[in-house]
N, C-alpha and C positions, 0 to 999 in steps of 0.2 A: 615491815620492810619486805618489799618484793624480792630482793636478792636472797633472802633467807627462807623463801617459801618452800624450797625443796629440802630444808634441813630435817624435818621429821622423817621423810622418806629415806634420806641418807642415813640417819641414825638407825632406822629400822633395818635397812639392808645391811649396814655394817655390823650391827649387833647380831642379827640373824646369821650372817656369814661367819662370825667369830664362834658362835655357838655350834654351827654345823661343822666347822673345822675342829672344834674340840671333840665333838662326837666322833668324827672320822679318826682322830688321833687315838681315842680310846679303843675303837674297834681295831685299828691297825696294831696297837700294842697287844691286843688279845690274840692276834694271829701268830705272833712270835712266841715260842716257848722259852723266851729269855726276857729278863727284866730290862728292856731297852733304856728306860729312863734312869734306872739305877746305874747301868753301864755308862751312860752319858755323865751322870754326876761323878763317876769315878774317873772321868777324863778319856773315855773310849771314843776316839774320833770316828771310828768306823760306824758305831751305832748312831752317832750324831749325824753323819753323812747320810746314812740309810733313812733315818727319820726325816731329815730335811728334804730328801728327794721325794719321799712319800707325801709329805705335807705340800710340797710344790706341785706334785702330780695331781693332788686333789684341788688345790686352789686354782689351777688353770681352768678346769671345767666349772668350778664354782663361779669364777669370774665371768665365764661365758654364760652361765645360767642367769647371773645378775643382769648382764647386758641384754640378753635376748628374751627375758621373761616378760609376760604380759602383766605381771603384778607380783606382789610379795609371795602369795601362796603358790603361784606358778613357779617362781624361783625356787622355793623350798622343794617342791615336787621334783624338779629337774636336778637340783643339787643332790637329793637323795638318790635318784637314779644314777647320777654321775659318781656318787660315792660308792654305790653298790658295784658299779663297773670297776672302779679303782681297787676296791677290796678284792673283787674276783681276779683282777689282773695281778695284784700282789700275791694272791694265793697261788695263781698259776706259775708266777716267777719263782715262788718259794718251792713249788713242786719240782720245777725244772732244776733248781739250784738246791739240791737236797739238804745240805748242811748250812743253810744261811744262819740259823741261830748260833750254831757253834762257831762259824766263821766270824760273825759280829762279836761274839763274846771274846774271841781271841784277838780282836782288833784288826782283822783282815780288811785292809783298805781296798784291795782289788774287788773283793766280793761286795763291799759296801758301795763302791762306785758302780758296779753292774746293777745292783738293786736300785740305787738312786737314779741312774740314767734310765733304766727301764720304767720306773715310776713316772719320770718326767716325760719320756717319749709317749707312753700310753696315755698320760694325762693330756698331752697336747692333742693327740688324736681324739680323745674323749671330748675335749673342749671344741674341737673343730666340728664334730658331729652334732653338737648342741646348737650350732648356728643355723 
């Protein structure tokens, strides 16, 4: 079937991007000295918002890497570069916002919103630079 000729490539890119997102989330969780996933399981909306922003901030450049890559290996290289930029950006925001971990643990939605928005803003710029 000619209409399904691209299915193997779709599955490879999709699976690869899910794995890359998982790796990014693990690295992101290690940057915070607080158990973000545990806070989320306890119903902490601030931790959930911050994590969602970080994930969104990474998936924007990841999607750009998928669209603009010359092949699967090229996409992985650019996704890793984009992920490193996002991790560095998050570390910088964390440095500027000294008590992020404590604020998220307390459920501070203002702090979570700043972190989520910062991740999305920097992710958008990161994605645009990949084109």
